[in-house]
MARGU-949949 format. One record per residue (C-alpha): x, y, z negated. Coordinates in steps of 0.02 Angstrom, whole numbers, padded with zeros to 5 digits, always signed. Example, Ala and Ser with C-alpha at 12.3 -4.5 7.8 and 13.67 -1.06 7.14 Angstrom:
! MARGU-949949
+00615-00225-00390
+00684-00053-00357
! end
This chain:
! MARGU-949949
+00000+00002-00001
+00141+00122-00043
+00219+00085+00134
+00051+00116+00213
+00040+00285+00112
+00214+00337+00172
+00174+00296+00352
+00007+00389+00343
+00105+00549+00277
+00225+00530+00417
+00089+00519+00549
+00002+00676+00475
+00164+00777+00482
+00201+00710+00660
+00020+00758+00724
-00003+00912+00615
-00128+01004+00723
-00236+00850+00742
-00218+00825+00553
-00262+01007+00518
-00419+00996+00621
-00473+00840+00533
-00437+00916+00359
-00534+01081+00396
-00685+00987+00469
-00692+00880+00312
-00661+01027+00196
-00813+01114+00267
-00926+00960+00250
-00861+00908+00076
-00855+01093+00014
-01037+01131+00052
-01094+00961-00010
-01006+00985-00176
-01065+01159-00193
-01244+01108-00185
-01228+00953-00287
-01158+01063-00428
-01304+01181-00417
-01429+01036-00413
-01337+00955-00563
-01353+01110-00665
-01538+01149-00620
-01610+00970-00626
-01497+00858-00730
-01389+00953-00850
-01460+00925-01033
-01532+01066-01130
-01390+01133-01242
-01473+01081-01411
-01442+00924-01517
-01553+00777-01456
-01587+00877-01295
-01614+00712-01203
-01764+00676-01322
-01840+00841-01300
-02005+00859-01193
-02127+00991-01158
-02313+00964-01178
-02444+01068-01083
-02618+01032-01013
-02701+01014-00841
-02864+01115-00866
-03019+01087-00766
-03013+01188-00602
-02838+01247-00633
-02709+01178-00514
-02563+01223-00623
-02474+01082-00710
-02425+01179-00864
-02580+01253-00931
-02580+01314-01111
-02647+01227-01271
-02759+01300-01402
-02713+01302-01583
-02844+01172-01637
-02781+01058-01485
-02603+01078-01551
-02653+01022-01733
-02742+00868-01661
-02594+00818-01553
-02471+00851-01700
-02572+00756-01829
-02637+00606-01726
-02482+00560-01618
-02365+00412-01653
-02227+00465-01530
-02150+00620-01593
-02030+00646-01736
-02086+00826-01728
-02204+00930-01623
-02196+01115-01623
-02279+01259-01532
-02224+01425-01449
-02319+01571-01385
-02208+01679-01269
-02238+01857-01252
-02157+02031-01257
-02104+02115-01420
-02069+02298-01445
-01946+02320-01588
-01946+02493-01667
-01875+02583-01820
-01840+02754-01877
-01655+02760-01838
-01664+02663-01669
-01762+02690-01507
-01895+02566-01470
-01838+02425-01357
-01936+02287-01267
-01875+02109-01291
-01928+01936-01238
-02026+01868-01392
-02074+01696-01441
-02194+01659-01581
-02150+01489-01644
-02213+01367-01775
-02096+01366-01925
-02026+01190-01899
-01953+01227-01721
-01778+01267-01771
-01766+01117-01880
-01827+01004-01737
-01694+01079-01627
-01561+01062-01764
-01504+01243-01736
-01508+01342-01898
-01474+01528-01901
-01296+01588-01919
-01350+01724-02038
-01500+01730-02157
-01632+01595-02147
-01750+01502-02032
-01941+01514-02045
-02024+01424-02191
-02192+01343-02193
-02265+01489-02283
-02209+01610-02148
-02331+01523-02028
-02484+01536-02147
-02631+01653-02102
-02611+01828-02171
-02421+01794-02208
-02305+01950-02186
-02217+01952-02014
-02044+01891-02018
-01921+01902-01867
-01761+01812-01812
-01643+01906-01695
-01553+01834-01551
-01364+01851-01559
-01354+01978-01419
-01492+02086-01497
-01402+02084-01665
-01236+02138-01577
-01305+02268-01462
-01446+02343-01568
-01368+02323-01742
-01181+02321-01709
-01167+02143-01781
-01178+02203-01958
-01224+02065-02086
-01337+02181-02191
-01467+02171-02054
-01551+02025-02147
-01693+02104-02249
-01710+02258-02144
-01886+02315-02120
-01938+02351-01935
-02095+02363-01834
-02135+02231-01707
-02274+02275-01587
-02325+02416-01701
-02336+02294-01851
-02225+02294-02003
-02103+02156-02005
-01943+02100-02091
-01782+02030-02007
-01739+01864-02100
-01596+01795-01990
-01490+01788-01835
-01484+01645-01718
-01319+01572-01642
-01237+01652-01487
-01311+01580-01329
-01472+01513-01409
-01627+01571-01320
-01748+01428-01334
-01863+01401-01245
-01817+01516-01099
-01720+01672-01118
-01803+01727-01282
-01716+01869-01377
-01817+01875-01535
-01931+01760-01628
-02070+01773-01754
-02171+01651-01849
-02332+01596-01764
-02476+01637-01885
-02656+01579-01864
-02792+01713-01849
-02985+01701-01826
-02970+01735-01641
-02827+01600-01625
-02940+01469-01703
-03057+01478-01555
-03046+01317-01450
-03054+01415-01288
-02901+01526-01337
-02758+01433-01253
-02589+01522-01272
-02474+01385-01337
-02338+01284-01255
-02285+01127-01357
-02112+01050-01375
-02089+00879-01448
-01942+00772-01504
-01980+00594-01458
-01949+00461-01589
-01801+00342-01552
-01855+00213-01427
-02010+00301-01364
-02017+00345-01180
-02096+00496-01100
-02233+00381-01021
-02265+00308-01198
-02292+00485-01265
-02403+00528-01114
-02514+00378-01154
-02520+00423-01336
-02579+00603-01308
-02700+00544-01174
-02796+00442-01302
-02801+00596-01417
-02864+00705-01274
-03004+00580-01240
-03064+00589-01422
-03064+00777-01412
-03166+00775-01252
-03294+00661-01341
-03301+00772-01496
-03295+00936-01411
-03366+00913-01231
-03393+01098-01201
-03213+01148-01220
-03118+00985-01191
-03198+00886-01055
-03082+00858-00917
-02932+00924-01010
-02775+00815-00978
-02610+00830-01076
-02450+00822-00978
-02281+00766-01047
-02139+00840-00946
-01957+00846-00957
-01883+01013-01003
-01808+01031-00829
-01975+00993-00744
-02067+01125-00846
-01953+01267-00797
-01865+01199-00642
-01998+01088-00567
-02108+01124-00422
-02038+01229-00285
-01874+01261-00378
-01841+01077-00376
-01899+01054-00196
-01790+01190-00125
-01636+01123-00216
-01665+00950-00154
-01689+01014+00018
-01525+01105+00008
-01444+00939-00047
-01523+00850+00103
-01459+00994+00220
-01280+00980+00156
-01293+00793+00176
-01326+00828+00359
-01173+00939+00366
-01061+00811+00285
-01130+00678+00410
-01096+00797+00556
-00918+00817+00488
-00889+00632+00468
-00965+00601+00647
-00848+00731+00721
-00695+00670+00629
-00745+00485+00674
-00743+00542+00860
-00579+00618+00839
-00507+00469+00748
-00578+00349+00876
-00496+00452+01014
-00336+00452+00917
-00345+00266+00875
-00377+00225+01060
-00231+00332+01116
-00126+00231+00993
-00177+00076+01076
-00004+00029+01136
+00074+00062+00965
-00055-00045+00878
-00025-00183+01006
+00158-00180+00974
+00127-00197+00785
+00009-00339+00820
+00137-00423+00925
+00261-00412+00788
+00146-00504+00673
+00033-00380+00596
-00141-00457+00558
-00302-00365+00600
-00336-00341+00414
-00161-00261+00394
-00192-00143+00546
-00369-00094+00477
-00294-00057+00309
-00164+00051+00382
-00283+00158+00487
-00404+00168+00335
-00261+00231+00219
-00232+00369+00350
-00421+00412+00354
-00439+00417+00165
-00283+00516+00147
-00346+00650+00267
-00514+00644+00179
-00432+00677+00011
-00333+00820+00075
-00493+00890+00159
-00580+00870-00005
-00452+00966-00102
-00478+01110+00017
-00665+01082+00005
-00653+01093-00183
-00583+01267-00168
-00725+01318-00049
-00845+01244-00176
-00784+01346-00317
-00806+01500-00213
-00981+01449-00164
-01036+01405-00343
-00966+01573-00406
-01056+01667-00272
-01222+01584-00308
-01202+01617-00495
-01177+01801-00454
-01324+01807-00344
-01443+01735-00473
-01383+01826-00627
-01537+01941-00647
-01679+01826-00578
-01750+01764-00742
-01670+01589-00732
-01674+01479-00887
-01534+01530-01016
-01451+01361-01006
-01433+01372-00819
-01252+01428-00789
-01179+01375-00629
-01011+01292-00660
-00943+01126-00613
-00942+00990-00749
-00881+00810-00751
-01028+00755-00645
-00978+00882-00507
-00796+00826-00507
-00850+00642-00509
-00968+00674-00362
-00825+00766-00270
-00702+00627-00296
-00834+00495-00233
-00880+00600-00083
-00697+00628-00031
-00652+00445-00037
-00807+00377+00035
-00803+00502+00178
-00632+00437+00228
-00701+00259+00222
-00859+00304+00326
-00771+00400+00464
-00621+00288+00468
-00697+00119+00462
-00775+00107+00639
-00625+00180+00730
-00511+00063+00631
-00612-00094+00669
-00623-00042+00853
-00441+00005+00874
-00389-00155+00786
-00474-00269+00908
-00321-00291+01014
-00304-00389+01177
-00115-00401+01173
-00098-00435+01364
-00207-00295+01418
-00150-00167+01286
+00036-00193+01320
+00002-00162+01503
-00122-00021+01489
-00090+00165+01465
-00180+00265+01343
-00293+00336+01477
-00341+00165+01531
-00370+00105+01350
-00481+00267+01323
-00619+00199+01431
-00676+00107+01275
-00787+00189+01148
-00886+00307+01260
-01055+00248+01198
-01010+00267+01016
-00939+00440+01040
-01092+00489+01138
-01213+00428+01005
-01116+00530+00876
-01133+00691+00975
-01319+00658+00994
-01336+00637+00809
-01233+00801+00774
-01345+00905+00888
-01509+00830+00816
-01455+00868+00640
-01401+01041+00692
-01574+01079+00765
-01652+01033+00596
-01532+01147+00502
-01541+01291+00624
-01735+01284+00627
-01742+01283+00437
-01625+01427+00422
-01705+01519+00567
-01878+01508+00487
-01810+01586+00320
-01724+01724+00404
-01875+01754+00517
-01983+01767+00366
-01866+01897+00288
-01873+01992+00443
-02061+01984+00446
-02072+02046+00262
-01966+02199+00308
-02084+02242+00446
-02249+02243+00340
-02325+02393+00262
-02220+02521+00367
-02309+02664+00295
-02255+02639+00119
-02114+02761+00075
-02019+02627-00022
-01862+02736-00023
-01950+02877-00108
-02046+02784-00243
-01990+02744-00422
-02073+02609-00513
-02075+02567-00695
-02173+02463-00826
-02240+02501-00998
-02326+02386-01122
-02457+02460-01240
-02461+02335-01391
-02646+02281-01389
-02651+02153-01534
-02773+02166-01678
-02739+02313-01789
-02618+02393-01664
-02640+02573-01604
-02691+02518-01428
-02808+02383-01478
-02960+02464-01413
-02995+02501-01229
-03034+02692-01272
-02861+02709-01348
-02780+02634-01193
-02880+02745-01078
-02827+02897-01175
-02646+02846-01160
-02665+02818-00978
-02721+03000-00957
-02583+03075-01062
-02446+02973-00962
-02523+03025-00794
-02534+03203-00844
-02353+03212-00912
-02279+03112-00766
-02367+03221-00634
-02287+03377-00709
-02109+03319-00699
-01996+03419-00579
-01961+03335-00418
-02119+03221-00428
-02246+03247-00282
-02364+03117-00347
-02383+02998-00500
-02504+02856-00512
-02537+02712-00628
-02568+02540-00555
-02590+02359-00610
-02479+02298-00473
-02349+02378-00358
-02372+02375-00168
-02308+02217-00089
-02267+02124-00248
-02422+02022-00266
-02581+02029-00374
-02703+01919-00462
-02840+01844-00365
-03024+01823-00436
-03185+01744-00393
-03312+01879-00336
-03499+01879-00315
-03574+01975-00172
-03748+02044-00212
-03878+01960-00097
-03757+01840-00025
-03728+01678-00128
-03569+01576-00086
-03609+01431+00032
-03521+01312-00086
-03534+01353-00279
-03369+01250-00304
-03280+01365-00182
-03333+01550-00228
-03286+01707-00136
-03113+01771-00181
-03030+01939-00186
-02876+02033-00260
-02926+02179-00371
-02796+02313-00394
-02829+02440-00535
-02754+02609-00507
-02771+02799-00533
-02856+02902-00394
-02708+02950-00288
-02636+02770-00265
-02698+02747-00083
-02638+02915-00033
-02465+02885-00115
-02439+02725-00021
-02517+02803+00138
-02656+02681+00165
-02779+02766+00278
-02966+02789+00227
-03078+02721+00375
-03254+02767+00301
-03326+02841+00141
-03219+02917+00014
-03071+02885-00097
-03085+02859-00284
-03083+03005-00397
-03046+03044-00581
-03236+03027-00614
-03245+02851-00558
-03224+02699-00674
-03321+02750-00825
-03461+02636-00888
-03603+02651-00767
-03488+02727-00630
-03400+02564-00578
-03348+02598-00399
-03225+02533-00276
-03134+02558-00107
-03120+02402-00009
-03005+02343+00122
-03063+02320+00304
-03035+02131+00278
-03149+02129+00129
-03289+02223+00221
-03278+02117+00376
-03273+01958+00279
-03420+01988+00166
-03524+02111+00268
-03480+02068+00444
-03634+02141+00519
-03678+02284+00403
-03606+02440+00332
-03520+02410+00161
-03543+02578+00091
-03669+02567-00051
-03657+02378-00063
-03616+02298-00230
-03514+02153-00290
-03439+02094-00460
-03292+01993-00519
-03309+01834-00619
-03191+01824-00773
-03174+01641-00821
-03345+01617-00746
-03421+01771-00839
-03492+01900-00727
-03421+02082-00745
-03520+02241-00706
-03586+02269-00532
-03464+02378-00430
-03520+02492-00291
-03417+02514-00134
-03389+02701-00096
-03253+02680+00040
-03164+02570+00157
-02978+02579+00192
-02851+02503+00308
-02779+02332+00269
-02620+02306+00172
-02506+02164+00135
-02508+02152-00053
-02415+01992-00069
-02266+01975+00042
-02243+01794+00007
-02422+01737+00041
-02477+01701+00219
-02660+01688+00160
-02684+01868+00112
-02837+01886-00001
-02945+02043+00040
-02901+02189-00070
-03020+02290-00183
-02953+02454-00265
-03042+02504-00428
-03006+02638-00557
-02885+02595-00701
-03019+02661-00814
-03129+02512-00779
-03004+02391-00848
-02870+02491-00951
-02731+02362-00952
-02600+02354-01088
-02473+02305-00958
-02459+02457-00848
-02362+02501-00693
-02300+02674-00661
-02261+02738-00484
-02185+02910-00443
-02156+02984-00273
-02015+03109-00243
-01937+03189-00092
-01767+03152-00155
-01677+02996-00232
-01805+02907-00340
-01668+02829-00454
-01622+03014-00512
-01792+03023-00597
-01766+02875-00708
-01693+02977-00857
-01834+03108-00848
-01965+02979-00841
-01901+02887-00997
-01884+03055-01090
-02062+03094-01046
-02139+02931-01105
-02036+02939-01262
-02102+03109-01301
-02281+03044-01287
-02246+02889-01399
-02068+02852-01462
-02120+02672-01492
-02154+02639-01301
-02000+02584-01211
-01996+02580-01021
-01930+02427-00932
-01895+02370-00752
-01861+02554-00698
-01804+02549-00517
-01848+02612-00342
-01980+02519-00256
-01855+02458-00128
-01754+02375-00260
-01904+02301-00341
-01957+02221-00175
-01776+02156-00147
-01777+02078-00319
-01942+02002-00286
-01875+01916-00131
-01704+01866-00201
-01763+01684-00176
-01781+01702+00017
-01624+01804+00032
-01510+01686-00065
-01577+01523+00001
-01595+01595+00177
-01408+01639+00172
-01364+01472+00111
-01464+01377+00246
-01389+01492+00384
-01219+01452+00323
-01252+01267+00325
-01328+01283+00501
-01182+01388+00569
-01054+01264+00503
-01158+01118+00580
-01171+01212+00742
-00979+01248+00751
-00940+01062+00718
-01070+00997+00838
-01005+01113+00968
-00828+01066+00948
-00878+00881+00947
-00969+00894+01109
-00817+00991+01187
-00700+00858+01130
-00805+00716+01194
-00816+00794+01367
-00640+00840+01366
-00590+00656+01325
-00711+00594+01460
-00639+00715+01583
-00462+00666+01539
-00500+00482+01564
-00573+00521+01736
-00431+00631+01800
-00384+00511+01936
-00562+00490+01988
-00574+00677+02006
-00418+00674+02118
-00489+00545+02232
-00655+00638+02247
-00573+00798+02285
-00454+00714+02415
-00602+00649+02504
-00676+00828+02524
-00776+00854+02368
-00784+01035+02316
-00743+01106+02142
-00925+01152+02104
-00987+00974+02150
-00845+00899+02040
-00900+01022+01893
-01075+00969+01911
-01037+00777+01911
-00922+00799+01758
-01045+00915+01674
-01199+00792+01686
-01145+00679+01548
-01120+00813+01421
-01281+00891+01463
-01372+00720+01442
-01302+00702+01269
-01352+00880+01231
-01537+00861+01295
-01550+00697+01195
-01492+00787+01039
-01607+00924+01064
-01759+00816+01086
-01723+00706+00941
-01687+00864+00835
-01846+00952+00888
-01954+00807+00841
-01859+00795+00667
-01866+00983+00643
-02055+00988+00664
-02076+00858+00524
-01939+00932+00408
-01987+01112+00413
-02164+01075+00345
-02071+01049+00178
-02024+01234+00188
-02203+01298+00205
-02224+01358+00026
-02065+01455+00035
-02105+01543+00204
-02238+01661+00149
-02281+01760+00312
-02212+01638+00441
-02280+01474+00499
-02165+01317+00482
-02194+01282+00664
-02160+01467+00718
-02137+01452+00909
-02020+01602+00917
-01898+01521+00799
-01891+01348+00883
-01874+01435+01054
-01724+01535+00992
-01647+01380+00911
-01660+01285+01072
-01599+01423+01182
-01445+01453+01066
-01401+01267+01060
-01428+01243+01249
-01319+01383+01289
-01178+01335+01168
-01189+01151+01215
-01185+01194+01399
-01033+01299+01378
-00945+01167+01273
-00977+01047+01418
-00928+01167+01555
-00763+01219+01498
-00673+01056+01507
-00769+01003+01667
-00712+01171+01745
-00531+01142+01703
-00534+00969+01776
-00603+01028+01942
-00459+01150+01959
-00323+01019+01943
-00220+00991+02105
-00277+00828+02190
-00097+00766+02194
-00074+00796+02012
-00238+00706+01969
-00190+00553+02083
-00031+00536+01981
-00123+00542+01817
-00103+00350+01790
! end
């Protein structure tokens, strides 16, 4: 083996350009594959960083009529699951929300808050590093509010001083006491920054109030399916005892990863892994072609070694050692590319709300995968050429030149080229659809002055006993905010809104007066957007008929709306909508009748949804939300307004922090990070595949042309023109190209359906994208075939006749 290794190193040095081509090709294939496996490993397989994380599961519920797979649990349901189960060592609950922390000597700040049952930290075996954890009495009804700080909040807000324990603060306008600080890096369950003890209230005891997510620590030897069966039995008892609230409610036991990284996140990462698998297979096919050509060219050398007594197994081993060595060297370069790729992805996803334990770095699984892929790739691409080259007919091989020997292997190389182009079609089509969707998104709502709008959010704590508990208090605060922000220098208009333009909105069931839905199980649907009077003018949506909303609209008895043209055409196709009435259904309960006073142009409210629901614009007074969006228009740079907007809000209420303050253009880009990042990755994979497939086709046609040099000479000596020779030599490459495109097109039509949920505004069978992919590949493939054929046609006939 050592002798084989030394000989392989000598061959690599001797044929350094050939070796470099093989190493770079494999580096690209192995590099992108290792990169994506590292990402998939972190997102889907890496354990949650708490003791016993492999036994930790999440429990949610599938509610009747709700397609989500992680619906919340009510407090009575939690108690039933906790007290009656036989599968869990501990079962704890959390309620995630926002917490505004304020005190006299510190400005108010908004943090991610989790109200948790007192036993959670004991279940996670993670005690505070300072102070104490919650006790059972902290979770009793009427108990004083206590707070645990995250390590980052302790350091940033309080300077890391130890006497923070016992400090009196206000949390969401309620008095509270800080009792401890959690360890650095702990943010359970998902990017939490502060924690308070969950306390029962009269409202929380209602069986229809579901706001809890449960986490359980499985007993040793109990599987997730065992726990699922256990809770299903309990749910059946609840359905029998409380049919009005629990009929059809089904518990769901999930892994922690599936809860936060399941669904579309899991699918896109697995699709990426499949895509890079294609890239690696294309790389291996390319290198197999190169190695097969090289092995055939070494036919005389191999025959000599066989004549000197080398067995076929000995010859195969020698050729495989060379292949594996080249693969390992390519893998080392690929590892460097992978490190860059993982670092880039980590930077791109720093501020997208990923779970706190998701840090993209390579661990032992990534290194093991890299090592396995490097070695196996060498075996895969080296085995067929080694077996074919070692099949030696001594008499023929000793007499034949390399050109004559090269007539073997044509079908295998052609099949590999067909596969390469088919896989490239799939990758390019996938990347093209994602890029096309990004371009489509950028072209919607062209009237919106996104570069002149500043957006921000504010939360009015509206819990029981808080200042903004009543709708009247929230309405009054809305008016004060609107008046103060409109008076700021440089602001041409200021509006309040429930949702920012283009960034989505909730969709509700709607009842049209005098027109019942054809199917009660499929009611009419629309997207309400609550805003102040100047909203439509600010985003430049034209009024088509009727009037805009005014400051007098929205009061009780004056419920009015401006509806989009799509809403009017869908629900009153033959009538004028002005004066017509409709009402929204909230959890099946009808709201007040709303009168249509105007019809406006259509608008894309959700840039990631192809099925745009019709829009309805209503006054913010009608539903004065606690979560409020602020949008200010300026003739200058909107980012320059941020400081004055913060100051204005603090002057009105020092305990109201602003958050997510940024220009609308940045907000849209942040909302579309998913498309941008994954579109870039798929495009990178596709371009690498395209490069390798084109080089592979060029190499095969060049080899075929070189083998037929004497034939070319004879044809030209008999009077064939250069053009006729080019067409003859070109035909084989074009046949392989056509076969690859047809196979790839059929595969791409099937594969791109998996991307449907990520494409938003573009169909997964978008004709323009597929046409562009076919045109690009046809042009590049034809060029790769034409260049060597053209060169062969310009060889002097006398030179060609002496080729063998």
